[in-house]
N, C-alpha and C positions, 0 to 999 in steps of 0.2 A: 503493498499500499504506500510506503514510504517513497520507492520511487516512481510510484505512478504520480505521485503528488510533486515531486521533483519537476518532472515534465511529463505533464499530462498527454504533450503528443504521444507518448508512448504506447496510450489507451487505442488511437486510430490505428494501430498496427494492427490491434487483435480485431477492431472492427470490420478490416477490411476484407479478413479471412470469410471463408463460408462457414466454417464452423469456430467459435472462439476457442475452445477447449483443445483444439489443436497446437494453438499457440501457447494460452497458459493453461495447463492440463489440472492446476490446484487451483484453479476458480471456477466459479458461476460467473458471466458478467451480462448484466441485463441492461438496456437503454431503451428512452423514451424519448421520439424527437418532439413530444407533446410537451414534455418535462424539463426538455434539454439538458437530460441530465444521463450519466453513465454509471451503472452502480456495480463494485464489483465486491462480491461474498466470497471470501475465503473460505476453503473446506478444511485446512490445515488445521490437525489439532483441535477438532470441534469448536473452533472460532466462530462465533454467530455475529460477529461485527460485519460491518460494511462501509465501504467508501464510495460517496457521492460524488462527481466530477462533472460540472456542468460544462456544455460546450463553450462558453465563453470563456471557462479556464483555460481549454484547449486553445482557443483563439489567442489568448494571451501568453501563452507558453514561449518560452525565447525564442525556440527555434521558427515558429511561424512570425513572431513578431520580427525576427532579421530577414525571413523570405518576404514578409511585406518592404521592410527596408530596403531590399533589392528590387522589388516591382516600383516603389515610389522612385528611388534615387534613378534607377534606370529610366524610366517614364520621361521624369521632369529632365534629365541629362540629354535623353534623345529628343525630346520637343526643344529643348534650345540649340541642339546641334542641328535640328531639322531649320529653324529659324535663324540661322547664322548669329546667335547669340553667343559668341565665344570670347569675348575682350573685357565685359563689362565686369565693373568693380565686384557687384554681388554674386558672381560666379566664385568669386576668389573667397568672399565671406561664405557662401555655401559648401565651399571645399574644405575651408579651416577646420572644422570638426572631425573630417575623418583623418585628415591628416596629423591633428593632434592625438587622436585616437591611436593613430599608428606610432606615434611617439610615443606615447603611454605603453604600449604592448612591447615593443622593442626595449623599454626600459625594465620590464619586468619579466620578461621573458628567459633572459641570459641569466639572472641569478636564480630562477626556477629549475631552468639546466643544473646549474652548477650546483645548487645544493640535491637535487635528485639524483646526481651523478655519483656525489660522496654518500650518500644513503643507500643507494643500490649497490656502492662497491661493499660497505659496512654490510649490508645484510648477506652478500653474497658469500663472504667471510664468516660470517654467523651462523651458515648452512650447516644444520646436524648432521653426524652420520659421519661414513667415512669419506675421504676425498675422491675416489672413485664415486661416490655417489654425487657429489657436489659437482665435480667433472663432466659428468654425464648431464646432468641436470641442466647446466650452465651452457654446456658445449650443445646440447641439441637446441636450446633454445637459441643461440647465436647462429647454429647451423641454419636453421628455417631463415632467419632474419636475413643472411650473408645470401643464400638462394633465393630470397624474395628479392633483393635488393638487385641482384646480379639480373633476374627477368627484368625487374624494370628498365635497368640501363640498356639491355639487350633489345627489347621492345620500344621502349621508349624516344631513344637517340634517333634511329631511324623512320620511326613513325611519325613522331611529332617532326622531327626535323624536313621531310618530305612532305609533309601536309599543311603545316601551318607556315603561312606568311607572315612577314613582319609587318606590323601595321606602321605606315608612316610617320606618324608624328614620334612614336616610342621610339622607332629606328633611328630616327635625327639626336635624339634625346642621349642614347645610348653610343652612339659612334662619337660623342661629342666628350662623354664623361668616362667611358672604358671601350678605349683602343684597345684592341687584343694586342697582346705581345707574345702569345706563344704560340702561334700559330703552325712555325716550321719547327716547333721542339719534337724531338723524338720520344720514345715511350720511356726511354730508360732516364731522358732529361727531366722528363715531367715526374716519376717516380721521385727520381732524388729530390725534386724542387717540392713534392708533398712533404716527403719526410725533414727536409729541412726547416719546412714551414711549420709542422707539427711541433719542433722542438722549442721549449719558452726560452726564451732569452730576458725578458723584463715583461713580469706577466700585468703589472700594472700598465704599464705602456702598450702591452699588446690590445689591454682591454679597451683602454682609451683611443685606440687606432682601428679598433674593432676587428681587430685579428683575432676571433675567437676560437680557433682552432687550439692554439697552444694553450688557452686559459681553460679549455676543457679538459684537455689531457693534462693538466695541473690539478684539476681537480679530481680526476681518475686516480691519479698517483697519491692525492691528498687520503681520500677515501679509503686506498689500499694500506696506507702506513698508518692512519689515524689509531691511537687508542680507543677501543669501542666500551669497555667497562673498566669501572673501579672495583676495587677489592672486595666490597661487597657484593659484587655482583650489577650494580645499579648501570645505568650509562652515565658517561663520563661529562663533565661540565661542558666540554665543546661539542660533543653531540646533542646535548639539552638544547646549546644554546642555537646550534644549527636547526633543530628540529623547532623551535619557538620563531626563527628567522622564518622557516620555511610555512608555518601557518601565516604568518604575516603577509608575505610575498603571496600564499596563495590568496587568503582572502581580498590582498589588494586585487589580484588578477581577475577574480571572479566577478570584482565591484566593475574593474574595466569593461570584464564582459559583461555588466548588464547595461553598458552603454552600446554594444554590438550593433543594436536595431540602426540607432543614430550615425555611427561612426560608418557600417555599412553602407548605409543609405547616400552618406557622404562622399563615400569613396567610389561607390557605384557610380556616381552623379559626376563625379570629375573625371571617371576613363570614360563616360558615355557622351560628355561634351567634347573631349578631345579625341577620339577615335571613330574609325566606323563600326558601328554596331553590328551590322549586319557580319561584317568581316570577323568582329571580336566573338560573336555568339558562333558562329561557325568552328572559328579555334577553339572555344570552350566545348564544343561537341567531341571535337579530335580528343580534348584533353582526358574529357572520362571518358571514351572509349577506349582509349589506349589504356586508360588505369583500370578500368573494368578488364580487359583482354589479360593483362598481367596478372591483375588479382585471381582472375578465374584459372589461370594457369598454375597459380599456387593451390587453390582451390581444389581442383578437378583433378590435379598431376600430382603435385608437391606431398600434400599431406596424405591422398589415398596411397600413396606409395609407403609414405612413413607408418601410416596404419597396418599394411598389408605385412610389410617387412619386417618393419621395427616392432609392432604392436601384436601381429597375427589375427587383427581383426577384419571383419568384414565392413568396407567402408560405405555402404548403402544402409543397411542398419544401423552403424555407429551415428551417421550423419543425422539418419531420422529422430534418434532421439537429441540429438544436439539441437533440434528447430525450438524448442523454448528461448535457449540461451541467445540464437543469433536473432530472435525477433525481440528479445530485451534489447539485445546489443544494437538494432536497428532503432528502437523508440528511443535507447537512452543515450546511445553515443558515449558510453564511458564504459571503460572495462571493468573498472572498479564496481559499479551500479550494478553490474550485469553478474558480477561475481558467487553473490547466494543462488542465481539460476543457474551458473555456469556449475557450480559445487551439485547442483540437482541432477542436471543432465550427466555429470561423471556418476552418480551413484547411478543412474538407470542403466548405463553403460557396465555397470560391474567393477568401477574402479574401487578398490580401496579407500576407507575415509582418511585414512594417514597420508596416503599418496596423494591423496585429491587436496587435501588441506595442504601441504609442503608446498607441492608442484604449481598448484594452479593460483595461491596465493603471491608466490614469487612472479609467476607468467604474467598476471595481470599488472605489474610494475616495470618487469624489465623485458617482454617478449611483446615489440611493438611491429610484426610484418608489415601490416596494414598501414603502420602511420610511415616505415621506412619507406614503402612504396610511393605514397603520397610526397612524400620530402622531394625523390627523385623525379616524378611525373612535373612538381611544381617548379622545381628549378630546371628543367627542360624546357616546358613550356614558356614559362617567362623569358628565359634566354632567346627562343625561339621568335616570341612575339615581339622583342626589342631590337631584334637583328645581331643578337650578342652572339659571336663565337663559341660553340659549346666544343672545346677540340678536348683531348686527351687529359689535358691537367685538370680541365673542369670535371670531367668524366672520374678522374682518381678522387680530388677533392671533395664533390658530392657525393660519392658513395661512401668515403671514410663520416664524412658528416652525418652525413643519416643513417650510419650504423651508430656512431657514438649517440646522436642526439636521440635515436628511436628508444636507445636504452634510458635516458634521462627526461625523455616525456611523462609528462604526469597523467595519469590515466584518469582524466577528467576531460567532460565534453568542452569541445572547442580548442583543445590541447593543439591543434594543427597549426596557431601561431607560433608553434616551435620552429616552423617552414623557415620563420624570419631568420633563425639562427642560421641553419644550413645554407638559405641566401645567401648570407653575410660571408660565411666562408668560401662558400664558389665563387663569390665576386660577381653574382648577379646582382643588377639593379635593381633597387627598392623604389618603386613610385607607384603612380594610379594605376599604372597595369595590373599592380597586385589586388586590385578593389575587384579587376574582373574574377580573378581566384577564390577571393571571399565570395563572392556573388554564388557561388557554387557549392562554397564549402559545406552547407547545409546536407547537399547531397552525398558530397566524397567522405566526408566524416564519420558518417554513419556506414557505409559501406566498408571502411577501412577498420571501424571497429567490429564488425562481423568478423574479417579475418582476424584481427589479433585475437579474438575469444576462439574462433575454430583452430588456431594454431595452438593455442593454449591447451584446448581438449586432445589434440593429435599428439602433442608430447606427452600428455600423462597415460595415455595408454602404454606408450613404449616405457615409459618409469615403471608404472604397475605390474607390467610382465618381467622385467628384468631386475627390479628393485624392489619391488612391491614386498615382499616376505620379508626383506632385510629390514625394510624403513616399518613394518609392524610390529617385529622384535625390537627396534632399536625404542620405538615409542613405548613399548610394554616395558622395556628395562627403565626408563626414565620415570614410568610412574612406580615401581618398586622401591627405586630411588626418593621418590618426593614420598611414598609413604613411610619410610623408613627415615 
């Protein structure tokens, strides 16, 4: 019930199904257009309470408000462009909220990624059990992410590069500020340059100059080396401080995201005034279709192979039991909010509870296959539409940045704003064209979350088969020690 109230739009997911119980098997869902309410009656544990959500709640949900902002901003911008009103002072005034909103996002996203990266490294060090189990779990998550990023690059570079044409206005802007100097670089030169760029020299100066990759590498090293526990077993003062700072940054970021309807409307307006809407619309279709093709390869080839070869499972029946989690991911756009439903789907697939709790909780924070693929396609698409050369150097930088930032992505809605960090690292210009990506973020973010969740459920099947018994024995030993 709490998840439905956080984003009532998730109710629409079940209403579009012929049978609501196919999507939410643990609930009875009834609604009346006359009363304009949707009532959810839980069956679990004999709970007789119900939750009523009005249609107005659905309309007022953040996702719908952002969609309204896209429509209003795009419509007004297109009207101004059709009337050739492009140089008036009030256009700059209308574009100002979007510019300020983007600056706030860029200010908050980097601290969030750095703190999340440190906490992720600490969590990996605290994994229970043998090193073999820890390496297997983390290695599987990293392997699926690397495969996903490789697919995105292999599909995205030729697909987007050949189909998306540079917009005239943004192409001129990019050629002035981002002249390519790496067109003639060999693969070895580009690779050596990437490693040189990853090595921190002066972290403060790197952060000030928006050279973010060495800053993130520093955060990784810090998370590996930091002392995590005091003598009494409680978290160290440093970790407590980081946790509190993370709470502040997350709260501030969520407050900024509440302004997303206004910010996105302003950004889309600015883009609509300055670019050819028809050409931009076609380019966005190519962006979404390319992303979905890459995701389809991951969902229908990589994960089934992982289930068959590594987990000894039937992908069809396994996927069928995962439908509730996928539906919740589609509605909530958050791996963390979907986690309780994901665990129920793991139970239905016969995953041991101990394995489920360990693997899925970790996966919801570090396994972001869909997010990484989104970062790749956003970088490629924004480069193409601005006429920026996407050579081998940018391919390597984007791949490394997407891998690192996907681990440091917070599992909350609209965490796709982390793409700003990837774009900075890859050297892709950030301007009004980013508003075009934000215009379809409502769609792409939800599909990315579905891939993230399905990746978690696929990996947990492999861990359950090979390490399930040892994890159960380890947890039982912990309980015995606790009782003593």
